PDB file with SEQRES, HELIX, SHEET and CRYST1 records, atoms N, CA, C and O in Angstrom:
SEQRES   1 A   77  UNK UNK UNK UNK UNK UNK UNK UNK UNK UNK UNK UNK UNK          
SEQRES   2 A   77  UNK UNK UNK UNK UNK UNK UNK UNK UNK UNK UNK UNK UNK          
SEQRES   3 A   77  UNK UNK UNK UNK UNK UNK UNK UNK UNK UNK UNK UNK UNK          
SEQRES   4 A   77  UNK UNK UNK UNK UNK UNK UNK UNK UNK UNK UNK UNK UNK          
SEQRES   5 A   77  UNK UNK UNK UNK UNK UNK UNK UNK UNK UNK UNK UNK UNK          
SEQRES   6 A   77  UNK UNK UNK UNK UNK UNK UNK UNK UNK UNK UNK UNK              
HELIX    1 AA1 UNK A    3  UNK A    7  1                                   5    
HELIX    2 AA2 UNK A    8  UNK A   10  5                                   3    
HELIX    3 AA3 UNK A   17  UNK A   26  1                                  10    
HELIX    4 AA4 UNK A   29  UNK A   31  5                                   3    
HELIX    5 AA5 UNK A   62  UNK A   67  1                                   6    
HELIX    6 AA6 UNK A   72  UNK A   76  1                                   5    
SHEET    1 AA1 3 UNK A  33  UNK A  37  0                                        
SHEET    2 AA1 3 UNK A  42  UNK A  46 -1                                        
SHEET    3 AA1 3 UNK A  51  UNK A  55 -1                                        
CRYST1    1.000    1.000    1.000  90.00  90.00  90.00 P 1           1          
ATOM      1  N   UNK A   1      -9.147 -14.588  -2.475  1.00  0.00           N  
ATOM      2  CA  UNK A   1      -9.138 -13.820  -3.675  1.00  0.00           C  
ATOM      3  C   UNK A   1      -7.652 -13.551  -4.111  1.00  0.00           C  
ATOM      4  O   UNK A   1      -6.792 -13.278  -3.273  1.00  0.00           O  
ATOM      5  N   UNK A   2      -7.401 -13.634  -5.366  1.00  0.00           N  
ATOM      6  CA  UNK A   2      -6.064 -13.601  -5.874  1.00  0.00           C  
ATOM      7  C   UNK A   2      -5.595 -12.123  -5.790  1.00  0.00           C  
ATOM      8  O   UNK A   2      -6.428 -11.218  -5.801  1.00  0.00           O  
ATOM      9  N   UNK A   3      -4.229 -11.871  -5.703  1.00  0.00           N  
ATOM     10  CA  UNK A   3      -3.687 -10.590  -5.625  1.00  0.00           C  
ATOM     11  C   UNK A   3      -4.073  -9.774  -6.857  1.00  0.00           C  
ATOM     12  O   UNK A   3      -4.346  -8.581  -6.730  1.00  0.00           O  
ATOM     13  N   UNK A   4      -4.102 -10.346  -7.978  1.00  0.00           N  
ATOM     14  CA  UNK A   4      -4.524  -9.608  -9.160  1.00  0.00           C  
ATOM     15  C   UNK A   4      -5.888  -9.151  -9.075  1.00  0.00           C  
ATOM     16  O   UNK A   4      -6.180  -8.007  -9.423  1.00  0.00           O  
ATOM     17  N   UNK A   5      -6.780 -10.002  -8.618  1.00  0.00           N  
ATOM     18  CA  UNK A   5      -8.195  -9.566  -8.555  1.00  0.00           C  
ATOM     19  C   UNK A   5      -8.379  -8.447  -7.532  1.00  0.00           C  
ATOM     20  O   UNK A   5      -9.131  -7.499  -7.756  1.00  0.00           O  
ATOM     21  N   UNK A   6      -7.646  -8.581  -6.355  1.00  0.00           N  
ATOM     22  CA  UNK A   6      -7.782  -7.557  -5.359  1.00  0.00           C  
ATOM     23  C   UNK A   6      -7.284  -6.132  -5.895  1.00  0.00           C  
ATOM     24  O   UNK A   6      -7.884  -5.111  -5.561  1.00  0.00           O  
ATOM     25  N   UNK A   7      -6.227  -6.098  -6.692  1.00  0.00           N  
ATOM     26  CA  UNK A   7      -5.702  -4.942  -7.195  1.00  0.00           C  
ATOM     27  C   UNK A   7      -6.512  -4.236  -8.274  1.00  0.00           C  
ATOM     28  O   UNK A   7      -6.372  -3.032  -8.491  1.00  0.00           O  
ATOM     29  N   UNK A   8      -7.390  -5.036  -8.968  1.00  0.00           N  
ATOM     30  CA  UNK A   8      -8.092  -4.485 -10.054  1.00  0.00           C  
ATOM     31  C   UNK A   8      -8.966  -3.355  -9.770  1.00  0.00           C  
ATOM     32  O   UNK A   8      -9.221  -2.528 -10.645  1.00  0.00           O  
ATOM     33  N   UNK A   9      -9.482  -3.271  -8.479  1.00  0.00           N  
ATOM     34  CA  UNK A   9     -10.306  -2.220  -8.067  1.00  0.00           C  
ATOM     35  C   UNK A   9      -9.655  -0.808  -8.243  1.00  0.00           C  
ATOM     36  O   UNK A   9     -10.350   0.204  -8.341  1.00  0.00           O  
ATOM     37  N   UNK A  10      -8.307  -0.787  -8.277  1.00  0.00           N  
ATOM     38  CA  UNK A  10      -7.609   0.450  -8.399  1.00  0.00           C  
ATOM     39  C   UNK A  10      -7.094   0.809  -9.810  1.00  0.00           C  
ATOM     40  O   UNK A  10      -6.346   1.771  -9.983  1.00  0.00           O  
ATOM     41  N   UNK A  11      -7.518   0.004 -10.824  1.00  0.00           N  
ATOM     42  CA  UNK A  11      -6.906   0.181 -12.145  1.00  0.00           C  
ATOM     43  C   UNK A  11      -7.009   1.533 -12.763  1.00  0.00           C  
ATOM     44  O   UNK A  11      -6.191   1.859 -13.623  1.00  0.00           O  
ATOM     45  N   UNK A  12      -7.975   2.359 -12.378  1.00  0.00           N  
ATOM     46  CA  UNK A  12      -8.124   3.656 -13.107  1.00  0.00           C  
ATOM     47  C   UNK A  12      -7.453   4.754 -12.264  1.00  0.00           C  
ATOM     48  O   UNK A  12      -7.652   5.918 -12.612  1.00  0.00           O  
ATOM     49  N   UNK A  13      -6.716   4.519 -11.244  1.00  0.00           N  
ATOM     50  CA  UNK A  13      -6.153   5.611 -10.413  1.00  0.00           C  
ATOM     51  C   UNK A  13      -4.603   5.729 -10.535  1.00  0.00           C  
ATOM     52  O   UNK A  13      -4.058   6.767 -10.159  1.00  0.00           O  
ATOM     53  N   UNK A  14      -3.882   4.705 -11.046  1.00  0.00           N  
ATOM     54  CA  UNK A  14      -2.463   4.713 -10.961  1.00  0.00           C  
ATOM     55  C   UNK A  14      -1.730   5.807 -11.750  1.00  0.00           C  
ATOM     56  O   UNK A  14      -0.592   6.126 -11.405  1.00  0.00           O  
ATOM     57  N   UNK A  15      -2.314   6.379 -12.763  1.00  0.00           N  
ATOM     58  CA  UNK A  15      -1.582   7.403 -13.453  1.00  0.00           C  
ATOM     59  C   UNK A  15      -1.909   8.871 -12.965  1.00  0.00           C  
ATOM     60  O   UNK A  15      -1.422   9.862 -13.509  1.00  0.00           O  
ATOM     61  N   UNK A  16      -2.734   8.922 -11.945  1.00  0.00           N  
ATOM     62  CA  UNK A  16      -3.015  10.214 -11.328  1.00  0.00           C  
ATOM     63  C   UNK A  16      -1.719  10.755 -10.739  1.00  0.00           C  
ATOM     64  O   UNK A  16      -0.978   9.990 -10.122  1.00  0.00           O  
ATOM     65  N   UNK A  17      -1.407  12.072 -10.904  1.00  0.00           N  
ATOM     66  CA  UNK A  17      -0.198  12.650 -10.370  1.00  0.00           C  
ATOM     67  C   UNK A  17       0.073  12.327  -8.855  1.00  0.00           C  
ATOM     68  O   UNK A  17       1.198  12.009  -8.467  1.00  0.00           O  
ATOM     69  N   UNK A  18      -0.992  12.423  -8.036  1.00  0.00           N  
ATOM     70  CA  UNK A  18      -0.888  12.086  -6.677  1.00  0.00           C  
ATOM     71  C   UNK A  18      -0.490  10.634  -6.410  1.00  0.00           C  
ATOM     72  O   UNK A  18       0.256  10.338  -5.477  1.00  0.00           O  
ATOM     73  N   UNK A  19      -1.011   9.731  -7.259  1.00  0.00           N  
ATOM     74  CA  UNK A  19      -0.691   8.375  -7.009  1.00  0.00           C  
ATOM     75  C   UNK A  19       0.732   8.139  -7.607  1.00  0.00           C  
ATOM     76  O   UNK A  19       1.424   7.279  -7.062  1.00  0.00           O  
ATOM     77  N   UNK A  20       1.210   8.792  -8.632  1.00  0.00           N  
ATOM     78  CA  UNK A  20       2.567   8.660  -9.069  1.00  0.00           C  
ATOM     79  C   UNK A  20       3.564   9.045  -8.007  1.00  0.00           C  
ATOM     80  O   UNK A  20       4.649   8.469  -7.937  1.00  0.00           O  
ATOM     81  N   UNK A  21       3.198  10.062  -7.134  1.00  0.00           N  
ATOM     82  CA  UNK A  21       4.081  10.449  -6.000  1.00  0.00           C  
ATOM     83  C   UNK A  21       4.145   9.306  -5.033  1.00  0.00           C  
ATOM     84  O   UNK A  21       5.229   9.010  -4.531  1.00  0.00           O  
ATOM     85  N   UNK A  22       3.062   8.651  -4.742  1.00  0.00           N  
ATOM     86  CA  UNK A  22       3.105   7.517  -3.839  1.00  0.00           C  
ATOM     87  C   UNK A  22       3.838   6.374  -4.366  1.00  0.00           C  
ATOM     88  O   UNK A  22       4.492   5.682  -3.585  1.00  0.00           O  
ATOM     89  N   UNK A  23       3.797   6.096  -5.641  1.00  0.00           N  
ATOM     90  CA  UNK A  23       4.549   5.071  -6.300  1.00  0.00           C  
ATOM     91  C   UNK A  23       6.081   5.255  -6.142  1.00  0.00           C  
ATOM     92  O   UNK A  23       6.874   4.345  -5.901  1.00  0.00           O  
ATOM     93  N   UNK A  24       6.391   6.606  -6.317  1.00  0.00           N  
ATOM     94  CA  UNK A  24       7.859   7.014  -6.175  1.00  0.00           C  
ATOM     95  C   UNK A  24       8.335   6.815  -4.758  1.00  0.00           C  
ATOM     96  O   UNK A  24       9.436   6.318  -4.522  1.00  0.00           O  
ATOM     97  N   UNK A  25       7.484   7.212  -3.800  1.00  0.00           N  
ATOM     98  CA  UNK A  25       7.761   7.054  -2.299  1.00  0.00           C  
ATOM     99  C   UNK A  25       7.962   5.566  -1.995  1.00  0.00           C  
ATOM    100  O   UNK A  25       8.848   5.230  -1.210  1.00  0.00           O  
ATOM    101  N   UNK A  26       7.188   4.682  -2.575  1.00  0.00           N  
ATOM    102  CA  UNK A  26       7.144   3.273  -2.296  1.00  0.00           C  
ATOM    103  C   UNK A  26       8.526   2.631  -2.615  1.00  0.00           C  
ATOM    104  O   UNK A  26       8.875   1.583  -2.071  1.00  0.00           O  
ATOM    105  N   UNK A  27       9.253   3.255  -3.462  1.00  0.00           N  
ATOM    106  CA  UNK A  27      10.568   2.733  -3.849  1.00  0.00           C  
ATOM    107  C   UNK A  27      11.703   2.987  -2.811  1.00  0.00           C  
ATOM    108  O   UNK A  27      12.777   2.389  -2.872  1.00  0.00           O  
ATOM    109  N   UNK A  28      11.425   3.832  -1.935  1.00  0.00           N  
ATOM    110  CA  UNK A  28      12.541   4.161  -0.907  1.00  0.00           C  
ATOM    111  C   UNK A  28      12.681   3.005   0.062  1.00  0.00           C  
ATOM    112  O   UNK A  28      11.736   2.291   0.395  1.00  0.00           O  
ATOM    113  N   UNK A  29      13.916   2.871   0.489  1.00  0.00           N  
ATOM    114  CA  UNK A  29      14.279   1.730   1.373  1.00  0.00           C  
ATOM    115  C   UNK A  29      13.512   1.794   2.731  1.00  0.00           C  
ATOM    116  O   UNK A  29      13.215   0.756   3.322  1.00  0.00           O  
ATOM    117  N   UNK A  30      13.211   2.980   3.196  1.00  0.00           N  
ATOM    118  CA  UNK A  30      12.596   3.123   4.476  1.00  0.00           C  
ATOM    119  C   UNK A  30      11.065   2.710   4.467  1.00  0.00           C  
ATOM    120  O   UNK A  30      10.378   2.739   5.488  1.00  0.00           O  
ATOM    121  N   UNK A  31      10.603   2.334   3.255  1.00  0.00           N  
ATOM    122  CA  UNK A  31       9.229   1.873   3.111  1.00  0.00           C  
ATOM    123  C   UNK A  31       9.275   0.385   2.761  1.00  0.00           C  
ATOM    124  O   UNK A  31       8.661  -0.100   1.811  1.00  0.00           O  
ATOM    125  N   UNK A  32      10.082  -0.326   3.639  1.00  0.00           N  
ATOM    126  CA  UNK A  32      10.188  -1.786   3.462  1.00  0.00           C  
ATOM    127  C   UNK A  32       9.276  -2.465   4.605  1.00  0.00           C  
ATOM    128  O   UNK A  32       9.226  -2.065   5.768  1.00  0.00           O  
ATOM    129  N   UNK A  33       8.622  -3.472   4.119  1.00  0.00           N  
ATOM    130  CA  UNK A  33       7.767  -4.203   5.099  1.00  0.00           C  
ATOM    131  C   UNK A  33       8.602  -4.788   6.153  1.00  0.00           C  
ATOM    132  O   UNK A  33       9.762  -5.118   5.904  1.00  0.00           O  
ATOM    133  N   UNK A  34       8.057  -4.944   7.374  1.00  0.00           N  
ATOM    134  CA  UNK A  34       8.765  -5.718   8.458  1.00  0.00           C  
ATOM    135  C   UNK A  34       8.330  -7.126   8.442  1.00  0.00           C  
ATOM    136  O   UNK A  34       9.013  -7.995   8.982  1.00  0.00           O  
ATOM    137  N   UNK A  35       7.113  -7.409   7.787  1.00  0.00           N  
ATOM    138  CA  UNK A  35       6.748  -8.806   7.607  1.00  0.00           C  
ATOM    139  C   UNK A  35       5.787  -8.815   6.450  1.00  0.00           C  
ATOM    140  O   UNK A  35       5.093  -7.833   6.186  1.00  0.00           O  
ATOM    141  N   UNK A  36       5.753 -10.023   5.712  1.00  0.00           N  
ATOM    142  CA  UNK A  36       4.907 -10.196   4.549  1.00  0.00           C  
ATOM    143  C   UNK A  36       4.340 -11.601   4.693  1.00  0.00           C  
ATOM    144  O   UNK A  36       5.013 -12.576   5.026  1.00  0.00           O  
ATOM    145  N   UNK A  37       3.005 -11.615   4.402  1.00  0.00           N  
ATOM    146  CA  UNK A  37       2.268 -12.969   4.272  1.00  0.00           C  
ATOM    147  C   UNK A  37       1.877 -13.080   2.785  1.00  0.00           C  
ATOM    148  O   UNK A  37       0.860 -12.543   2.346  1.00  0.00           O  
ATOM    149  N   UNK A  38       2.715 -13.787   2.045  1.00  0.00           N  
ATOM    150  CA  UNK A  38       2.385 -13.941   0.607  1.00  0.00           C  
ATOM    151  C   UNK A  38       1.120 -14.664   0.344  1.00  0.00           C  
ATOM    152  O   UNK A  38       0.494 -14.397  -0.681  1.00  0.00           O  
ATOM    153  N   UNK A  39       0.658 -15.614   1.233  1.00  0.00           N  
ATOM    154  CA  UNK A  39      -0.521 -16.335   1.055  1.00  0.00           C  
ATOM    155  C   UNK A  39      -1.770 -15.390   1.182  1.00  0.00           C  
ATOM    156  O   UNK A  39      -2.790 -15.598   0.525  1.00  0.00           O  
ATOM    157  N   UNK A  40      -1.651 -14.420   1.994  1.00  0.00           N  
ATOM    158  CA  UNK A  40      -2.728 -13.443   2.271  1.00  0.00           C  
ATOM    159  C   UNK A  40      -2.609 -12.125   1.500  1.00  0.00           C  
ATOM    160  O   UNK A  40      -3.490 -11.266   1.538  1.00  0.00           O  
ATOM    161  N   UNK A  41      -1.486 -12.007   0.804  1.00  0.00           N  
ATOM    162  CA  UNK A  41      -1.157 -10.745   0.096  1.00  0.00           C  
ATOM    163  C   UNK A  41      -1.228  -9.591   1.011  1.00  0.00           C  
ATOM    164  O   UNK A  41      -1.844  -8.576   0.685  1.00  0.00           O  
ATOM    165  N   UNK A  42      -0.557  -9.715   2.261  1.00  0.00           N  
ATOM    166  CA  UNK A  42      -0.638  -8.663   3.216  1.00  0.00           C  
ATOM    167  C   UNK A  42       0.775  -8.401   3.838  1.00  0.00           C  
ATOM    168  O   UNK A  42       1.682  -9.214   3.665  1.00  0.00           O  
ATOM    169  N   UNK A  43       0.942  -7.304   4.533  1.00  0.00           N  
ATOM    170  CA  UNK A  43       2.228  -7.034   5.134  1.00  0.00           C  
ATOM    171  C   UNK A  43       2.035  -6.042   6.228  1.00  0.00           C  
ATOM    172  O   UNK A  43       0.989  -5.415   6.393  1.00  0.00           O  
ATOM    173  N   UNK A  44       3.197  -5.926   7.034  1.00  0.00           N  
ATOM    174  CA  UNK A  44       3.208  -4.939   8.094  1.00  0.00           C  
ATOM    175  C   UNK A  44       4.343  -3.900   7.788  1.00  0.00           C  
ATOM    176  O   UNK A  44       5.451  -4.300   7.430  1.00  0.00           O  
ATOM    177  N   UNK A  45       4.092  -2.684   7.917  1.00  0.00           N  
ATOM    178  CA  UNK A  45       5.140  -1.642   7.796  1.00  0.00           C  
ATOM    179  C   UNK A  45       5.262  -0.903   9.048  1.00  0.00           C  
ATOM    180  O   UNK A  45       4.296  -0.623   9.757  1.00  0.00           O  
ATOM    181  N   UNK A  46       6.575  -0.568   9.325  1.00  0.00           N  
ATOM    182  CA  UNK A  46       6.836   0.242  10.534  1.00  0.00           C  
ATOM    183  C   UNK A  46       6.567   1.743  10.191  1.00  0.00           C  
ATOM    184  O   UNK A  46       7.176   2.253   9.251  1.00  0.00           O  
ATOM    185  N   UNK A  47       5.735   2.410  10.873  1.00  0.00           N  
ATOM    186  CA  UNK A  47       5.534   3.831  10.715  1.00  0.00           C  
ATOM    187  C   UNK A  47       6.191   4.628  11.804  1.00  0.00           C  
ATOM    188  O   UNK A  47       6.797   4.061  12.713  1.00  0.00           O  
ATOM    189  N   UNK A  48       6.082   5.922  11.728  1.00  0.00           N  
ATOM    190  CA  UNK A  48       6.742   6.816  12.775  1.00  0.00           C  
ATOM    191  C   UNK A  48       6.288   6.676  14.157  1.00  0.00           C  
ATOM    192  O   UNK A  48       7.045   6.878  15.106  1.00  0.00           O  
ATOM    193  N   UNK A  49       4.899   6.288  14.303  1.00  0.00           N  
ATOM    194  CA  UNK A  49       4.291   6.169  15.601  1.00  0.00           C  
ATOM    195  C   UNK A  49       3.739   4.820  15.913  1.00  0.00           C  
ATOM    196  O   UNK A  49       3.586   4.449  17.076  1.00  0.00           O  
ATOM    197  N   UNK A  50       3.424   4.049  14.829  1.00  0.00           N  
ATOM    198  CA  UNK A  50       2.824   2.765  15.009  1.00  0.00           C  
ATOM    199  C   UNK A  50       3.118   1.956  13.730  1.00  0.00           C  
ATOM    200  O   UNK A  50       3.581   2.509  12.732  1.00  0.00           O  
ATOM    201  N   UNK A  51       2.841   0.635  13.775  1.00  0.00           N  
ATOM    202  CA  UNK A  51       2.956  -0.239  12.610  1.00  0.00           C  
ATOM    203  C   UNK A  51       1.630  -0.188  11.815  1.00  0.00           C  
ATOM    204  O   UNK A  51       0.557   0.020  12.382  1.00  0.00           O  
ATOM    205  N   UNK A  52       1.742  -0.387  10.462  1.00  0.00           N  
ATOM    206  CA  UNK A  52       0.568  -0.342   9.654  1.00  0.00           C  
ATOM    207  C   UNK A  52       0.361  -1.746   9.047  1.00  0.00           C  
ATOM    208  O   UNK A  52       1.299  -2.379   8.561  1.00  0.00           O  
ATOM    209  N   UNK A  53      -0.897  -2.204   9.095  1.00  0.00           N  
ATOM    210  CA  UNK A  53      -1.373  -3.447   8.492  1.00  0.00           C  
ATOM    211  C   UNK A  53      -1.783  -3.119   7.067  1.00  0.00           C  
ATOM    212  O   UNK A  53      -2.613  -2.233   6.866  1.00  0.00           O  
ATOM    213  N   UNK A  54      -1.266  -3.759   6.134  1.00  0.00           N  
ATOM    214  CA  UNK A  54      -1.562  -3.451   4.705  1.00  0.00           C  
ATOM    215  C   UNK A  54      -1.856  -4.611   3.871  1.00  0.00           C  
ATOM    216  O   UNK A  54      -1.169  -5.626   3.983  1.00  0.00           O  
ATOM    217  N   UNK A  55      -2.837  -4.540   3.033  1.00  0.00           N  
ATOM    218  CA  UNK A  55      -3.056  -5.461   1.966  1.00  0.00           C  
ATOM    219  C   UNK A  55      -3.395  -4.752   0.694  1.00  0.00           C  
ATOM    220  O   UNK A  55      -3.247  -3.531   0.640  1.00  0.00           O  
ATOM    221  N   UNK A  56      -3.844  -5.435  -0.347  1.00  0.00           N  
ATOM    222  CA  UNK A  56      -4.125  -4.803  -1.585  1.00  0.00           C  
ATOM    223  C   UNK A  56      -5.441  -4.051  -1.636  1.00  0.00           C  
ATOM    224  O   UNK A  56      -5.772  -3.403  -2.629  1.00  0.00           O  
ATOM    225  N   UNK A  57      -6.193  -4.153  -0.529  1.00  0.00           N  
ATOM    226  CA  UNK A  57      -7.503  -3.524  -0.536  1.00  0.00           C  
ATOM    227  C   UNK A  57      -7.505  -2.256   0.431  1.00  0.00           C  
ATOM    228  O   UNK A  57      -8.273  -1.313   0.236  1.00  0.00           O  
ATOM    229  N   UNK A  58      -6.624  -2.293   1.450  1.00  0.00           N  
ATOM    230  CA  UNK A  58      -6.588  -1.195   2.431  1.00  0.00           C  
ATOM    231  C   UNK A  58      -5.344  -1.210   3.258  1.00  0.00           C  
ATOM    232  O   UNK A  58      -4.570  -2.167   3.264  1.00  0.00           O  
ATOM    233  N   UNK A  59      -5.177  -0.118   3.958  1.00  0.00           N  
ATOM    234  CA  UNK A  59      -3.978   0.050   4.818  1.00  0.00           C  
ATOM    235  C   UNK A  59      -4.453   0.850   6.031  1.00  0.00           C  
ATOM    236  O   UNK A  59      -5.371   1.662   5.919  1.00  0.00           O  
ATOM    237  N   UNK A  60      -3.844   0.625   7.167  1.00  0.00           N  
ATOM    238  CA  UNK A  60      -4.260   1.346   8.416  1.00  0.00           C  
ATOM    239  C   UNK A  60      -3.556   2.648   8.540  1.00  0.00           C  
ATOM    240  O   UNK A  60      -3.679   3.291   9.583  1.00  0.00           O  
ATOM    241  N   UNK A  61      -2.774   3.119   7.486  1.00  0.00           N  
ATOM    242  CA  UNK A  61      -2.039   4.403   7.699  1.00  0.00           C  
ATOM    243  C   UNK A  61      -3.011   5.541   7.459  1.00  0.00           C  
ATOM    244  O   UNK A  61      -4.094   5.351   6.904  1.00  0.00           O  
ATOM    245  N   UNK A  62      -2.626   6.667   7.866  1.00  0.00           N  
ATOM    246  CA  UNK A  62      -3.386   7.943   7.819  1.00  0.00           C  
ATOM    247  C   UNK A  62      -3.762   8.289   6.373  1.00  0.00           C  
ATOM    248  O   UNK A  62      -4.901   8.656   6.083  1.00  0.00           O  
ATOM    249  N   UNK A  63      -2.765   8.162   5.463  1.00  0.00           N  
ATOM    250  CA  UNK A  63      -2.972   8.585   4.102  1.00  0.00           C  
ATOM    251  C   UNK A  63      -4.034   7.756   3.453  1.00  0.00           C  
ATOM    252  O   UNK A  63      -4.805   8.351   2.699  1.00  0.00           O  
ATOM    253  N   UNK A  64      -4.190   6.458   3.635  1.00  0.00           N  
ATOM    254  CA  UNK A  64      -5.186   5.646   3.108  1.00  0.00           C  
ATOM    255  C   UNK A  64      -6.585   6.049   3.725  1.00  0.00           C  
ATOM    256  O   UNK A  64      -7.588   6.202   3.029  1.00  0.00           O  
ATOM    257  N   UNK A  65      -6.558   6.200   5.050  1.00  0.00           N  
ATOM    258  CA  UNK A  65      -7.856   6.623   5.771  1.00  0.00           C  
ATOM    259  C   UNK A  65      -8.399   7.917   5.249  1.00  0.00           C  
ATOM    260  O   UNK A  65      -9.617   8.088   5.207  1.00  0.00           O  
ATOM    261  N   UNK A  66      -7.557   8.839   4.847  1.00  0.00           N  
ATOM    262  CA  UNK A  66      -8.001  10.156   4.363  1.00  0.00           C  
ATOM    263  C   UNK A  66      -8.477  10.084   2.973  1.00  0.00           C  
ATOM    264  O   UNK A  66      -9.497  10.690   2.645  1.00  0.00           O  
ATOM    265  N   UNK A  67      -7.772   9.350   2.098  1.00  0.00           N  
ATOM    266  CA  UNK A  67      -7.919   9.393   0.644  1.00  0.00           C  
ATOM    267  C   UNK A  67      -8.696   8.235   0.114  1.00  0.00           C  
ATOM    268  O   UNK A  67      -9.383   8.367  -0.899  1.00  0.00           O  
ATOM    269  N   UNK A  68      -8.613   7.082   0.773  1.00  0.00           N  
ATOM    270  CA  UNK A  68      -9.258   5.841   0.358  1.00  0.00           C  
ATOM    271  C   UNK A  68      -8.717   5.368  -1.043  1.00  0.00           C  
ATOM    272  O   UNK A  68      -9.445   4.753  -1.823  1.00  0.00           O  
ATOM    273  N   UNK A  69      -7.445   5.672  -1.319  1.00  0.00           N  
ATOM    274  CA  UNK A  69      -6.801   5.267  -2.520  1.00  0.00           C  
ATOM    275  C   UNK A  69      -5.491   4.655  -2.109  1.00  0.00           C  
ATOM    276  O   UNK A  69      -5.045   4.835  -0.976  1.00  0.00           O  
ATOM    277  N   UNK A  70      -4.861   3.925  -3.024  1.00  0.00           N  
ATOM    278  CA  UNK A  70      -3.606   3.182  -2.612  1.00  0.00           C  
ATOM    279  C   UNK A  70      -2.576   4.121  -2.077  1.00  0.00           C  
ATOM    280  O   UNK A  70      -2.336   5.180  -2.658  1.00  0.00           O  
ATOM    281  N   UNK A  71      -1.945   3.751  -0.950  1.00  0.00           N  
ATOM    282  CA  UNK A  71      -0.872   4.564  -0.334  1.00  0.00           C  
ATOM    283  C   UNK A  71       0.526   3.876  -0.742  1.00  0.00           C  
ATOM    284  O   UNK A  71       0.583   2.858  -1.432  1.00  0.00           O  
ATOM    285  N   UNK A  72       1.568   4.510  -0.266  1.00  0.00           N  
ATOM    286  CA  UNK A  72       2.869   3.991  -0.555  1.00  0.00           C  
ATOM    287  C   UNK A  72       3.123   2.573  -0.059  1.00  0.00           C  
ATOM    288  O   UNK A  72       3.891   1.815  -0.651  1.00  0.00           O  
ATOM    289  N   UNK A  73       2.454   2.233   1.050  1.00  0.00           N  
ATOM    290  CA  UNK A  73       2.625   0.902   1.606  1.00  0.00           C  
ATOM    291  C   UNK A  73       1.887  -0.176   0.720  1.00  0.00           C  
ATOM    292  O   UNK A  73       2.353  -1.306   0.579  1.00  0.00           O  
ATOM    293  N   UNK A  74       0.818   0.199   0.187  1.00  0.00           N  
ATOM    294  CA  UNK A  74       0.112  -0.740  -0.698  1.00  0.00           C  
ATOM    295  C   UNK A  74       0.914  -0.883  -2.062  1.00  0.00           C  
ATOM    296  O   UNK A  74       0.993  -1.981  -2.611  1.00  0.00           O  
ATOM    297  N   UNK A  75       1.490   0.225  -2.581  1.00  0.00           N  
ATOM    298  CA  UNK A  75       2.353   0.079  -3.748  1.00  0.00           C  
ATOM    299  C   UNK A  75       3.572  -0.777  -3.480  1.00  0.00           C  
ATOM    300  O   UNK A  75       3.926  -1.640  -4.283  1.00  0.00           O  
ATOM    301  N   UNK A  76       4.228  -0.532  -2.321  1.00  0.00           N  
ATOM    302  CA  UNK A  76       5.394  -1.318  -2.006  1.00  0.00           C  
ATOM    303  C   UNK A  76       5.062  -2.858  -1.841  1.00  0.00           C  
ATOM    304  O   UNK A  76       5.824  -3.723  -2.275  1.00  0.00           O  
ATOM    305  N   UNK A  77       3.926  -3.133  -1.214  1.00  0.00           N  
ATOM    306  CA  UNK A  77       3.517  -4.462  -1.116  1.00  0.00           C  
ATOM    307  C   UNK A  77       3.401  -5.209  -2.434  1.00  0.00           C  
ATOM    308  O   UNK A  77       3.047  -6.388  -2.446  1.00  0.00           O  
TER     309      UNK A  77                                                      
END                                                                             
């Protein structure tokens, strides 16, 4: 599935104030992936206790698990 198609499921949430906070956080240098697979549209991010596997559909971080909406890792990816 193309990255554009994967991201379409989130089209209606990006302007939400909570999502705008996550977009701002995604711009910080400490939210840089430690690896990216451009063919798979996925990446790995270093967290404070563990690494997070991320793609445009989901992330293994706590924020995504709680809210089921794009997290800062997904926005950075």
